[in-house]
C-alpha positions in Angstrom: -13.8 86.8 1.8 -10.7 86.7 3.9 -12.4 88.4 6.9 -15.2 85.9 6.8 -12.7 83.0 6.7 -10.8 84.4 9.7 -14.1 84.9 11.6 -15.0 81.3 11.1 -11.6 80.1 12.3 -11.9 82.2 15.4 -15.4 80.9 16.1 -14.2 77.3 15.6 -11.4 77.8 18.0 -13.7 79.4 20.7 -16.2 76.6 20.4 -13.5 74.1 21.1 -12.7 75.8 24.4 -16.4 75.9 25.4 -16.8 72.3 24.6 -13.9 71.4 26.9 -15.4 73.1 29.9 -15.6 70.7 32.9 -15.4 70.7 36.7 -12.4 69.1 38.4 -13.0 68.3 42.1 -10.5 67.1 44.6 -12.3 65.3 47.5 -11.8 63.6 50.8 -14.6 61.2 51.7 -14.6 60.7 55.5 -17.6 58.2 55.3 -16.9 54.5 55.2 -19.3 54.0 52.3 -19.3 55.1 48.6 -21.6 57.9 47.6 -23.3 58.4 44.2 -24.7 61.9 43.9 -26.9 63.4 41.2 -25.2 66.3 39.3 -26.5 69.0 37.1 -24.0 70.7 34.7 -24.9 73.0 31.8 -28.5 71.7 31.9 -27.6 68.1 31.8 -28.2 65.6 34.6 -25.7 62.8 35.5 -24.4 60.9 38.5 -20.9 61.0 40.0 -19.4 58.4 42.3 -17.2 59.2 45.3 -15.2 56.3 46.8 -15.3 55.6 50.5 -12.6 56.6 53.0 -10.1 58.2 50.7 -8.8 61.3 49.1 -9.1 61.4 45.3 -10.3 63.5 42.5 -13.2 63.4 39.9 -13.9 65.3 36.8 -17.5 66.1 35.8 -17.6 66.6 32.1 -20.1 69.0 30.6 -20.3 72.5 29.1 -19.7 74.5 32.2 -17.1 75.2 34.9 -19.9 75.2 37.5 -22.0 72.2 38.7 -24.7 71.5 41.3 -24.5 68.3 43.3 -27.5 66.9 45.2 -26.4 65.6 48.6 -28.2 64.3 51.6 -28.1 67.8 52.9 -29.4 69.5 49.8 -28.0 71.0 46.6 -24.4 72.6 46.6 -22.8 74.5 43.9 -19.2 73.5 43.0 -16.8 75.3 40.6 -13.8 74.0 38.7 -10.8 73.1 40.9 -12.8 72.9 44.1 -11.6 71.0 47.2 -14.4 69.4 49.1 -15.0 67.1 52.1 -17.8 64.5 52.4 -19.0 63.5 55.8 -22.3 61.9 56.7 -23.5 62.3 53.1 -23.0 66.1 53.1 -20.4 68.1 51.2 -18.5 71.1 52.5 -16.2 73.2 50.4 -12.7 73.6 51.8 
């Protein structure tokens, strides 16, 4: 009985870590306009806003540390703690 209880406690703690997975991005938007890109993370779709002409950060919440962003230049894969640059609606990883 004690082993079963310990197993449930360990699984509960691990599920908490998985649920907290997200992608933190530091970005510099060189464009003079805001961008709203479609994002896929852990099978879910959402949108993310990037403000114009500034350096800032954004966190994409989901169940993964990897996300795909659809830009004017196609899809790009971003991982947690990425640093990116946005120019002409396209993303480059720095």
